C-alpha positions as CSV (number, residue, x, y, z in Angstrom):
1,M,-30.4,1.7,25.5
2,D,-33.8,-0.5,24.9
3,K,-35.3,-0.8,21.7
4,A,-39.1,-0.3,21.1
5,F,-41.5,-0.9,18.1
6,E,-44.6,0.8,17.0
7,P,-47.0,-0.3,14.4
8,G,-47.5,2.0,11.4
9,I,-46.3,3.2,8.0
10,Q,-43.0,1.7,7.0
11,Q,-43.6,-1.8,5.4
12,A,-41.4,-4.5,6.4
13,G,-42.8,-7.8,5.1
14,D,-46.1,-8.4,6.6
15,V,-45.5,-6.1,9.4
16,E,-46.1,-2.2,9.1
17,I,-43.5,-0.3,11.1
18,K,-44.1,3.6,11.8
19,E,-41.0,4.0,14.2
20,I,-38.3,2.2,15.2
21,Y,-36.2,4.0,18.0
22,F,-34.1,3.4,21.1
23,I,-34.6,4.9,24.4
24,D,-31.4,6.6,25.9
25,T,-31.5,5.1,29.5
26,K,-29.5,8.2,30.7
27,S,-31.8,10.8,29.4
28,N,-35.1,8.9,28.5
29,K,-35.1,10.2,25.0
30,K,-36.5,8.2,22.0
31,I,-34.2,8.1,19.4
32,N,-36.0,7.4,15.8
33,L,-33.5,5.6,13.5
34,L,-35.2,7.1,10.5
35,E,-34.8,10.8,11.7
36,F,-31.2,11.9,11.3
37,P,-29.2,13.7,13.0
38,Y,-30.0,11.6,16.3
39,P,-30.3,13.8,19.5
40,I,-27.1,12.6,20.7
41,N,-24.5,14.9,22.2
42,E,-21.4,12.8,22.2
43,K,-19.7,10.0,19.9
44,L,-20.6,6.4,21.1
45,D,-18.2,3.6,21.8
46,L,-20.8,0.9,21.0
47,I,-24.0,0.4,19.4
48,F,-26.3,-2.7,19.9
49,C,-28.8,-2.8,17.1
50,R,-29.7,-6.5,16.9
51,N,-32.8,-7.9,14.8
52,V,-33.6,-4.5,13.8
53,V,-32.6,-3.3,10.1
54,I,-34.0,-6.8,8.7
55,Y,-37.3,-5.2,8.7
56,F,-36.0,-2.3,6.3
57,D,-35.3,-2.2,2.6
58,K,-31.6,-2.1,1.4
59,P,-31.8,1.8,1.0
60,T,-33.1,2.3,4.6
61,Q,-30.6,-0.1,6.0
62,K,-27.8,2.0,4.2
63,F,-29.2,5.0,5.6
64,I,-29.4,3.5,9.2
65,F,-25.7,2.2,8.9
66,N,-24.1,5.3,7.6
67,N,-25.9,7.3,10.4
68,F,-24.6,4.7,13.1
69,E,-21.0,5.3,11.3
70,E,-21.6,9.2,12.1
71,I,-22.5,8.8,15.6
72,L,-19.7,6.0,16.6
73,K,-16.1,7.0,18.0
74,S,-13.1,6.3,15.8
75,Q,-13.0,2.3,15.9
76,G,-16.4,2.0,17.7
77,F,-18.0,-1.1,17.3
78,L,-21.6,-2.2,16.0
79,I,-23.4,-5.4,17.1
80,I,-26.1,-6.6,14.8
81,G,-28.3,-9.5,14.8
82,H,-27.4,-13.1,13.5
83,S,-30.0,-12.7,10.7
84,E,-28.2,-9.4,9.6
85,T,-25.4,-8.3,7.5
86,M,-23.7,-5.3,5.9
87,F,-22.5,-7.0,2.6
88,G,-23.4,-5.0,-0.1
89,I,-25.1,-2.2,2.3
90,S,-22.0,-0.3,4.0
91,D,-18.4,-0.4,3.3
92,K,-17.6,1.8,6.4
93,F,-17.2,-0.9,8.8
94,K,-14.6,-3.9,9.4
95,F,-16.1,-7.2,9.9
96,L,-14.7,-8.9,12.9
97,G,-17.1,-11.7,13.5
98,H,-20.4,-13.2,13.0
99,T,-22.4,-10.2,14.4
100,V,-19.6,-7.7,15.3
101,Y,-18.3,-4.8,13.1
102,Q,-15.8,-2.0,13.8
103,K,-15.9,1.6,12.4
104,K,-12.9,2.0,10.1
105,I,-10.5,4.5,10.5
C-alpha cells in the first residue's frame, strides 16, 4: 500500500490535511484513515503507517490506532515512524521495538 496526502481541512501544525489515505495496490482503492470502517474485506497481517499519525491530535491518533487494531489479524504487526508513539494513546498493542508493535491477544 502506498500512502498519499491531500491538503485541506484537518489542521496539523502549519499544515492542513483534508485526507490521509492509503491506496490498496491490489484493488487501487483509496482508504481514508478518518473514515471507518475501512473498505478492506480481510484481516491484515501487517500495517505500515510511518510518519502519518504525527499530523493528528491525540484523539484522532487514538481513533486511527483503534481502527488498525480492528483490521489486524490476531498478533498482527503495526510499524509506525520513528517520531511516533502509542504511549498514552493505545493499550491494544504490545511494544516490540522502537517502531514495531504487535496486536495483543
